[in-house]
C-alpha positions as CSV (number, residue, x, y, z in Angstrom):
1,M,19.4,-70.4,171.6
2,T,23.0,-71.6,171.9
3,S,24.6,-68.7,173.7
4,S,24.5,-70.7,177.0
5,V,26.0,-73.9,175.5
6,R,29.2,-74.6,177.3
7,P,32.0,-75.2,174.7
8,L,34.1,-78.4,174.5
9,V,37.6,-78.5,173.1
10,A,38.5,-82.2,172.5
11,G,41.8,-83.5,171.2
12,N,41.9,-86.6,169.1
13,W,45.4,-88.1,169.2
14,K,44.4,-90.8,166.7
15,M,47.1,-93.6,166.4
16,N,49.7,-91.5,168.1
17,G,51.2,-91.6,171.6
18,L,53.3,-93.7,173.8
19,A,53.7,-93.6,177.5
20,A,56.2,-90.7,177.2
21,S,53.5,-88.7,175.4
22,L,51.6,-88.4,178.7
23,A,53.9,-85.6,179.6
24,E,52.1,-83.4,177.1
25,A,48.7,-84.3,178.6
26,R,50.0,-83.5,182.1
27,R,51.0,-80.0,180.8
28,V,47.5,-79.5,179.5
29,R,46.0,-80.8,182.8
30,D,48.2,-78.5,184.9
31,A,47.3,-75.4,182.9
32,L,43.5,-75.8,183.2
33,S,41.4,-74.0,185.7
34,K,38.3,-75.7,187.3
35,S,36.4,-72.5,186.6
36,G,37.6,-72.3,182.9
37,P,35.1,-71.2,180.2
38,A,35.3,-74.5,178.3
39,D,35.4,-78.2,178.9
40,V,38.6,-79.8,177.7
41,M,39.1,-83.4,176.7
42,I,41.9,-85.6,175.4
43,C,41.1,-88.8,173.5
44,P,44.3,-90.8,173.5
45,P,44.8,-94.3,172.0
46,A,43.2,-97.0,174.0
47,T,46.5,-98.1,175.4
48,L,46.8,-94.8,177.3
49,I,43.2,-94.3,178.5
50,A,43.5,-95.9,181.9
51,E,46.8,-94.3,182.9
52,L,45.7,-90.9,181.6
53,A,42.4,-91.1,183.4
54,R,44.2,-91.8,186.7
55,E,46.5,-88.8,186.1
56,A,43.5,-86.6,185.2
57,A,41.4,-87.6,188.3
58,N,40.3,-84.6,190.4
59,S,41.3,-82.2,187.6
60,P,39.2,-80.4,184.9
61,L,40.8,-82.6,182.1
62,L,38.3,-85.1,180.7
63,I,39.3,-88.3,179.0
64,G,37.7,-89.8,176.0
65,A,38.2,-92.7,173.5
66,Q,38.4,-92.9,169.8
67,D,36.1,-95.7,168.8
68,C,34.2,-98.7,170.2
69,H,32.4,-101.9,169.2
70,A,28.6,-101.9,169.2
71,A,28.4,-105.0,171.4
72,A,29.0,-104.9,175.2
73,S,31.1,-108.1,175.0
74,G,31.6,-111.2,173.0
75,A,33.8,-112.9,170.4
76,H,35.2,-109.8,168.7
77,T,39.0,-110.2,168.8
78,G,40.8,-106.9,169.0
79,D,37.7,-104.8,169.6
80,I,36.8,-102.8,172.7
81,S,33.3,-102.2,174.0
82,A,32.0,-98.9,175.4
83,E,31.6,-100.6,178.8
84,M,35.4,-101.4,178.8
85,L,36.2,-97.9,177.9
86,K,34.1,-96.6,180.7
87,D,35.8,-99.0,183.1
88,A,39.2,-97.6,181.9
89,G,38.1,-94.1,182.8
90,A,36.7,-92.7,179.5
91,R,33.9,-90.3,179.7
92,A,33.1,-90.0,176.0
93,V,33.7,-91.9,172.7
94,I,34.3,-90.6,169.2
95,V,32.2,-92.5,166.7
96,G,31.9,-92.1,162.9
97,H,35.2,-90.3,162.3
98,S,35.8,-90.0,158.6
99,E,38.9,-92.1,158.9
100,R,36.8,-94.9,160.4
101,R,34.2,-94.4,157.6
102,S,36.8,-94.5,154.9
103,D,39.5,-96.9,156.3
104,H,37.0,-99.4,157.8
105,G,34.0,-98.9,155.6
106,E,31.7,-97.8,158.4
107,R,28.3,-96.7,157.3
108,S,26.1,-94.2,159.2
109,S,24.0,-97.2,160.3
110,D,27.1,-98.6,161.9
111,V,27.9,-95.3,163.5
112,R,24.4,-95.2,165.0
113,R,24.8,-98.6,166.6
114,K,28.1,-97.5,168.1
115,A,26.5,-94.3,169.4
116,E,23.7,-96.4,171.0
117,A,26.4,-98.5,172.6
118,V,28.1,-95.4,174.0
119,H,24.8,-94.3,175.5
120,R,24.1,-97.8,176.8
121,A,27.4,-97.5,178.8
122,G,26.4,-94.1,180.2
123,L,29.0,-92.2,178.2
124,T,28.8,-89.3,175.7
125,A,28.9,-90.0,172.0
126,I,30.9,-87.6,169.8
127,V,29.3,-88.2,166.4
128,C,31.4,-87.1,163.4
129,I,30.0,-86.1,160.1
130,G,31.5,-84.3,157.1
131,E,31.8,-84.1,153.3
132,T,34.6,-85.0,150.9
133,A,36.3,-82.5,148.6
134,G,34.4,-83.9,145.7
135,E,31.1,-83.6,147.5
136,R,31.8,-80.0,148.3
137,R,32.8,-79.2,144.7
138,A,29.5,-80.7,143.6
139,E,27.7,-78.4,146.1
140,L,26.4,-81.4,148.0
141,T,27.7,-80.4,151.4
142,L,24.4,-79.8,153.1
143,S,22.7,-82.9,151.7
144,V,25.6,-85.1,152.7
145,V,26.0,-83.9,156.2
146,G,22.2,-83.8,156.7
147,R,21.9,-87.4,155.5
148,Q,24.8,-88.5,157.8
149,L,23.4,-86.6,160.8
150,A,19.9,-88.2,160.4
151,A,21.2,-91.7,159.9
152,S,24.0,-91.6,162.6
153,L,22.1,-90.2,165.6
154,P,20.0,-92.5,167.8
155,D,16.5,-91.4,168.7
156,A,17.6,-91.2,172.3
157,A,20.3,-88.5,171.6
158,N,20.1,-85.4,173.7
159,A,22.3,-82.6,174.8
160,G,23.6,-84.6,177.8
161,N,24.7,-87.7,175.9
162,T,25.6,-86.5,172.4
163,V,28.0,-84.1,170.8
164,I,28.1,-83.5,167.0
165,A,31.5,-82.9,165.3
166,Y,31.4,-81.4,161.8
167,E,34.7,-82.2,160.1
168,P,35.0,-81.6,156.4
169,V,37.0,-84.5,155.2
170,W,39.1,-82.4,152.8
171,A,40.2,-80.2,155.7
172,I,41.4,-82.9,158.1
173,G,45.2,-82.9,158.3
174,T,45.6,-80.9,155.1
175,G,46.1,-77.4,156.4
176,L,43.0,-76.4,154.4
177,T,40.2,-74.7,156.3
178,P,36.8,-73.6,155.2
179,T,36.0,-69.9,155.6
180,A,34.2,-68.7,158.7
181,A,31.1,-68.1,156.4
182,D,31.3,-71.7,155.1
183,V,31.5,-73.1,158.7
184,A,28.6,-70.8,159.7
185,A,26.4,-72.1,156.9
186,V,26.9,-75.7,157.8
187,H,26.5,-75.3,161.5
188,K,23.4,-73.2,161.1
189,F,22.0,-76.0,158.9
190,L,22.9,-78.7,161.5
191,R,21.4,-76.7,164.3
192,G,18.1,-76.4,162.4
193,A,18.1,-80.1,161.7
194,L,18.8,-81.0,165.4
195,V,16.0,-78.7,166.6
196,A,13.6,-80.0,164.0
197,R,14.2,-83.6,165.1
198,F,14.9,-83.2,168.9
199,G,13.2,-79.9,169.8
200,G,14.7,-78.0,172.7
201,T,17.5,-80.5,173.5
202,G,18.6,-80.1,169.8
203,G,19.1,-76.5,170.4
204,A,21.4,-77.3,173.3
205,M,23.5,-80.0,171.7
206,R,27.1,-79.0,171.2
207,I,28.3,-78.8,167.6
208,L,32.1,-78.9,167.3
209,Y,34.1,-77.8,164.3
210,G,37.1,-80.0,163.3
211,G,39.6,-79.9,160.4
212,S,43.0,-78.2,160.6
213,V,42.1,-76.2,163.7
214,K,45.2,-74.4,164.9
215,P,46.1,-71.7,167.5
216,D,46.2,-69.1,164.7
217,N,42.7,-69.8,163.4
218,A,40.9,-71.0,166.5
219,R,39.6,-67.7,167.7
220,E,37.9,-66.9,164.4
221,L,36.4,-70.3,164.1
222,M,35.3,-70.6,167.7
223,A,33.5,-67.2,167.3
224,V,31.2,-68.5,164.5
225,P,27.6,-68.8,165.6
226,D,26.6,-72.4,166.6
227,V,30.2,-73.5,166.8
228,N,30.4,-74.8,170.4
229,G,34.0,-75.9,170.4
230,A,36.5,-77.9,168.4
231,L,37.6,-81.5,167.7
232,V,41.3,-81.1,167.2
233,G,43.6,-83.6,165.6
234,G,47.4,-83.1,165.2
235,A,47.5,-79.8,167.1
236,S,46.3,-81.6,170.2
237,L,49.5,-83.7,170.4
238,K,51.6,-80.8,171.7
239,A,50.5,-79.0,174.8
240,N,51.5,-75.6,173.6
241,D,49.4,-75.9,170.4
242,F,46.4,-77.4,172.2
243,L,46.5,-74.8,174.9
244,G,46.7,-72.1,172.2
245,I,43.4,-73.4,170.8
246,I,41.8,-73.6,174.2
247,A,42.9,-70.0,174.7
248,A,40.3,-69.0,172.1
249,Y,37.9,-69.2,175.0
250,G,40.1,-67.2,177.3
251,A,41.2,-70.3,179.2
């Protein structure tokens, strides 16, 4: 069902990157082929979106954002709306990352509202879910990610406007990675849940894996059934590492 799903490799720079960091993004841009086997995206900090979008124009490199407010505008000092991100050149917005859930207390209901805002702006929502180390030890992984998935996705989600990113919290930035079998079990479960709720479009939604993805493990992870790409953290900050992960698809 998912063999024809075009992969996406997205880099999340998190709170990293100054203007000088755009040189790394340019190296990625210049290495990509328009006929490459995977879509490639960089999600820089908001301060760099507009400039990077200009530099990526007419290239295969897509630009995304890392978060947004649920409202289109208003008295929300320091926040940025999805419409503003679109105006700056973003094509997608990450919502519900575990660091937002933990550092800012975001609940799945908050994530859902943000995903709805992303859709309202005509952008793609990259919706993140994942279990903690304690939840995995308690064998609660599937119940946790199933609950997050159900509560975080808007009813209007489809393969064109929504991407799922499974990121086990305990693997993010730790160097720890689930086995291919562990990843396969979660992604199979997520695919089943998406098809049960959304039908055919659920079978075509991209499900990314994230959590300590590196050039030396990308090929094995990206070959797992129902893994349709990667959401990459620290390894996306250096062009050589990010391109090494993209190379898992022969790009």
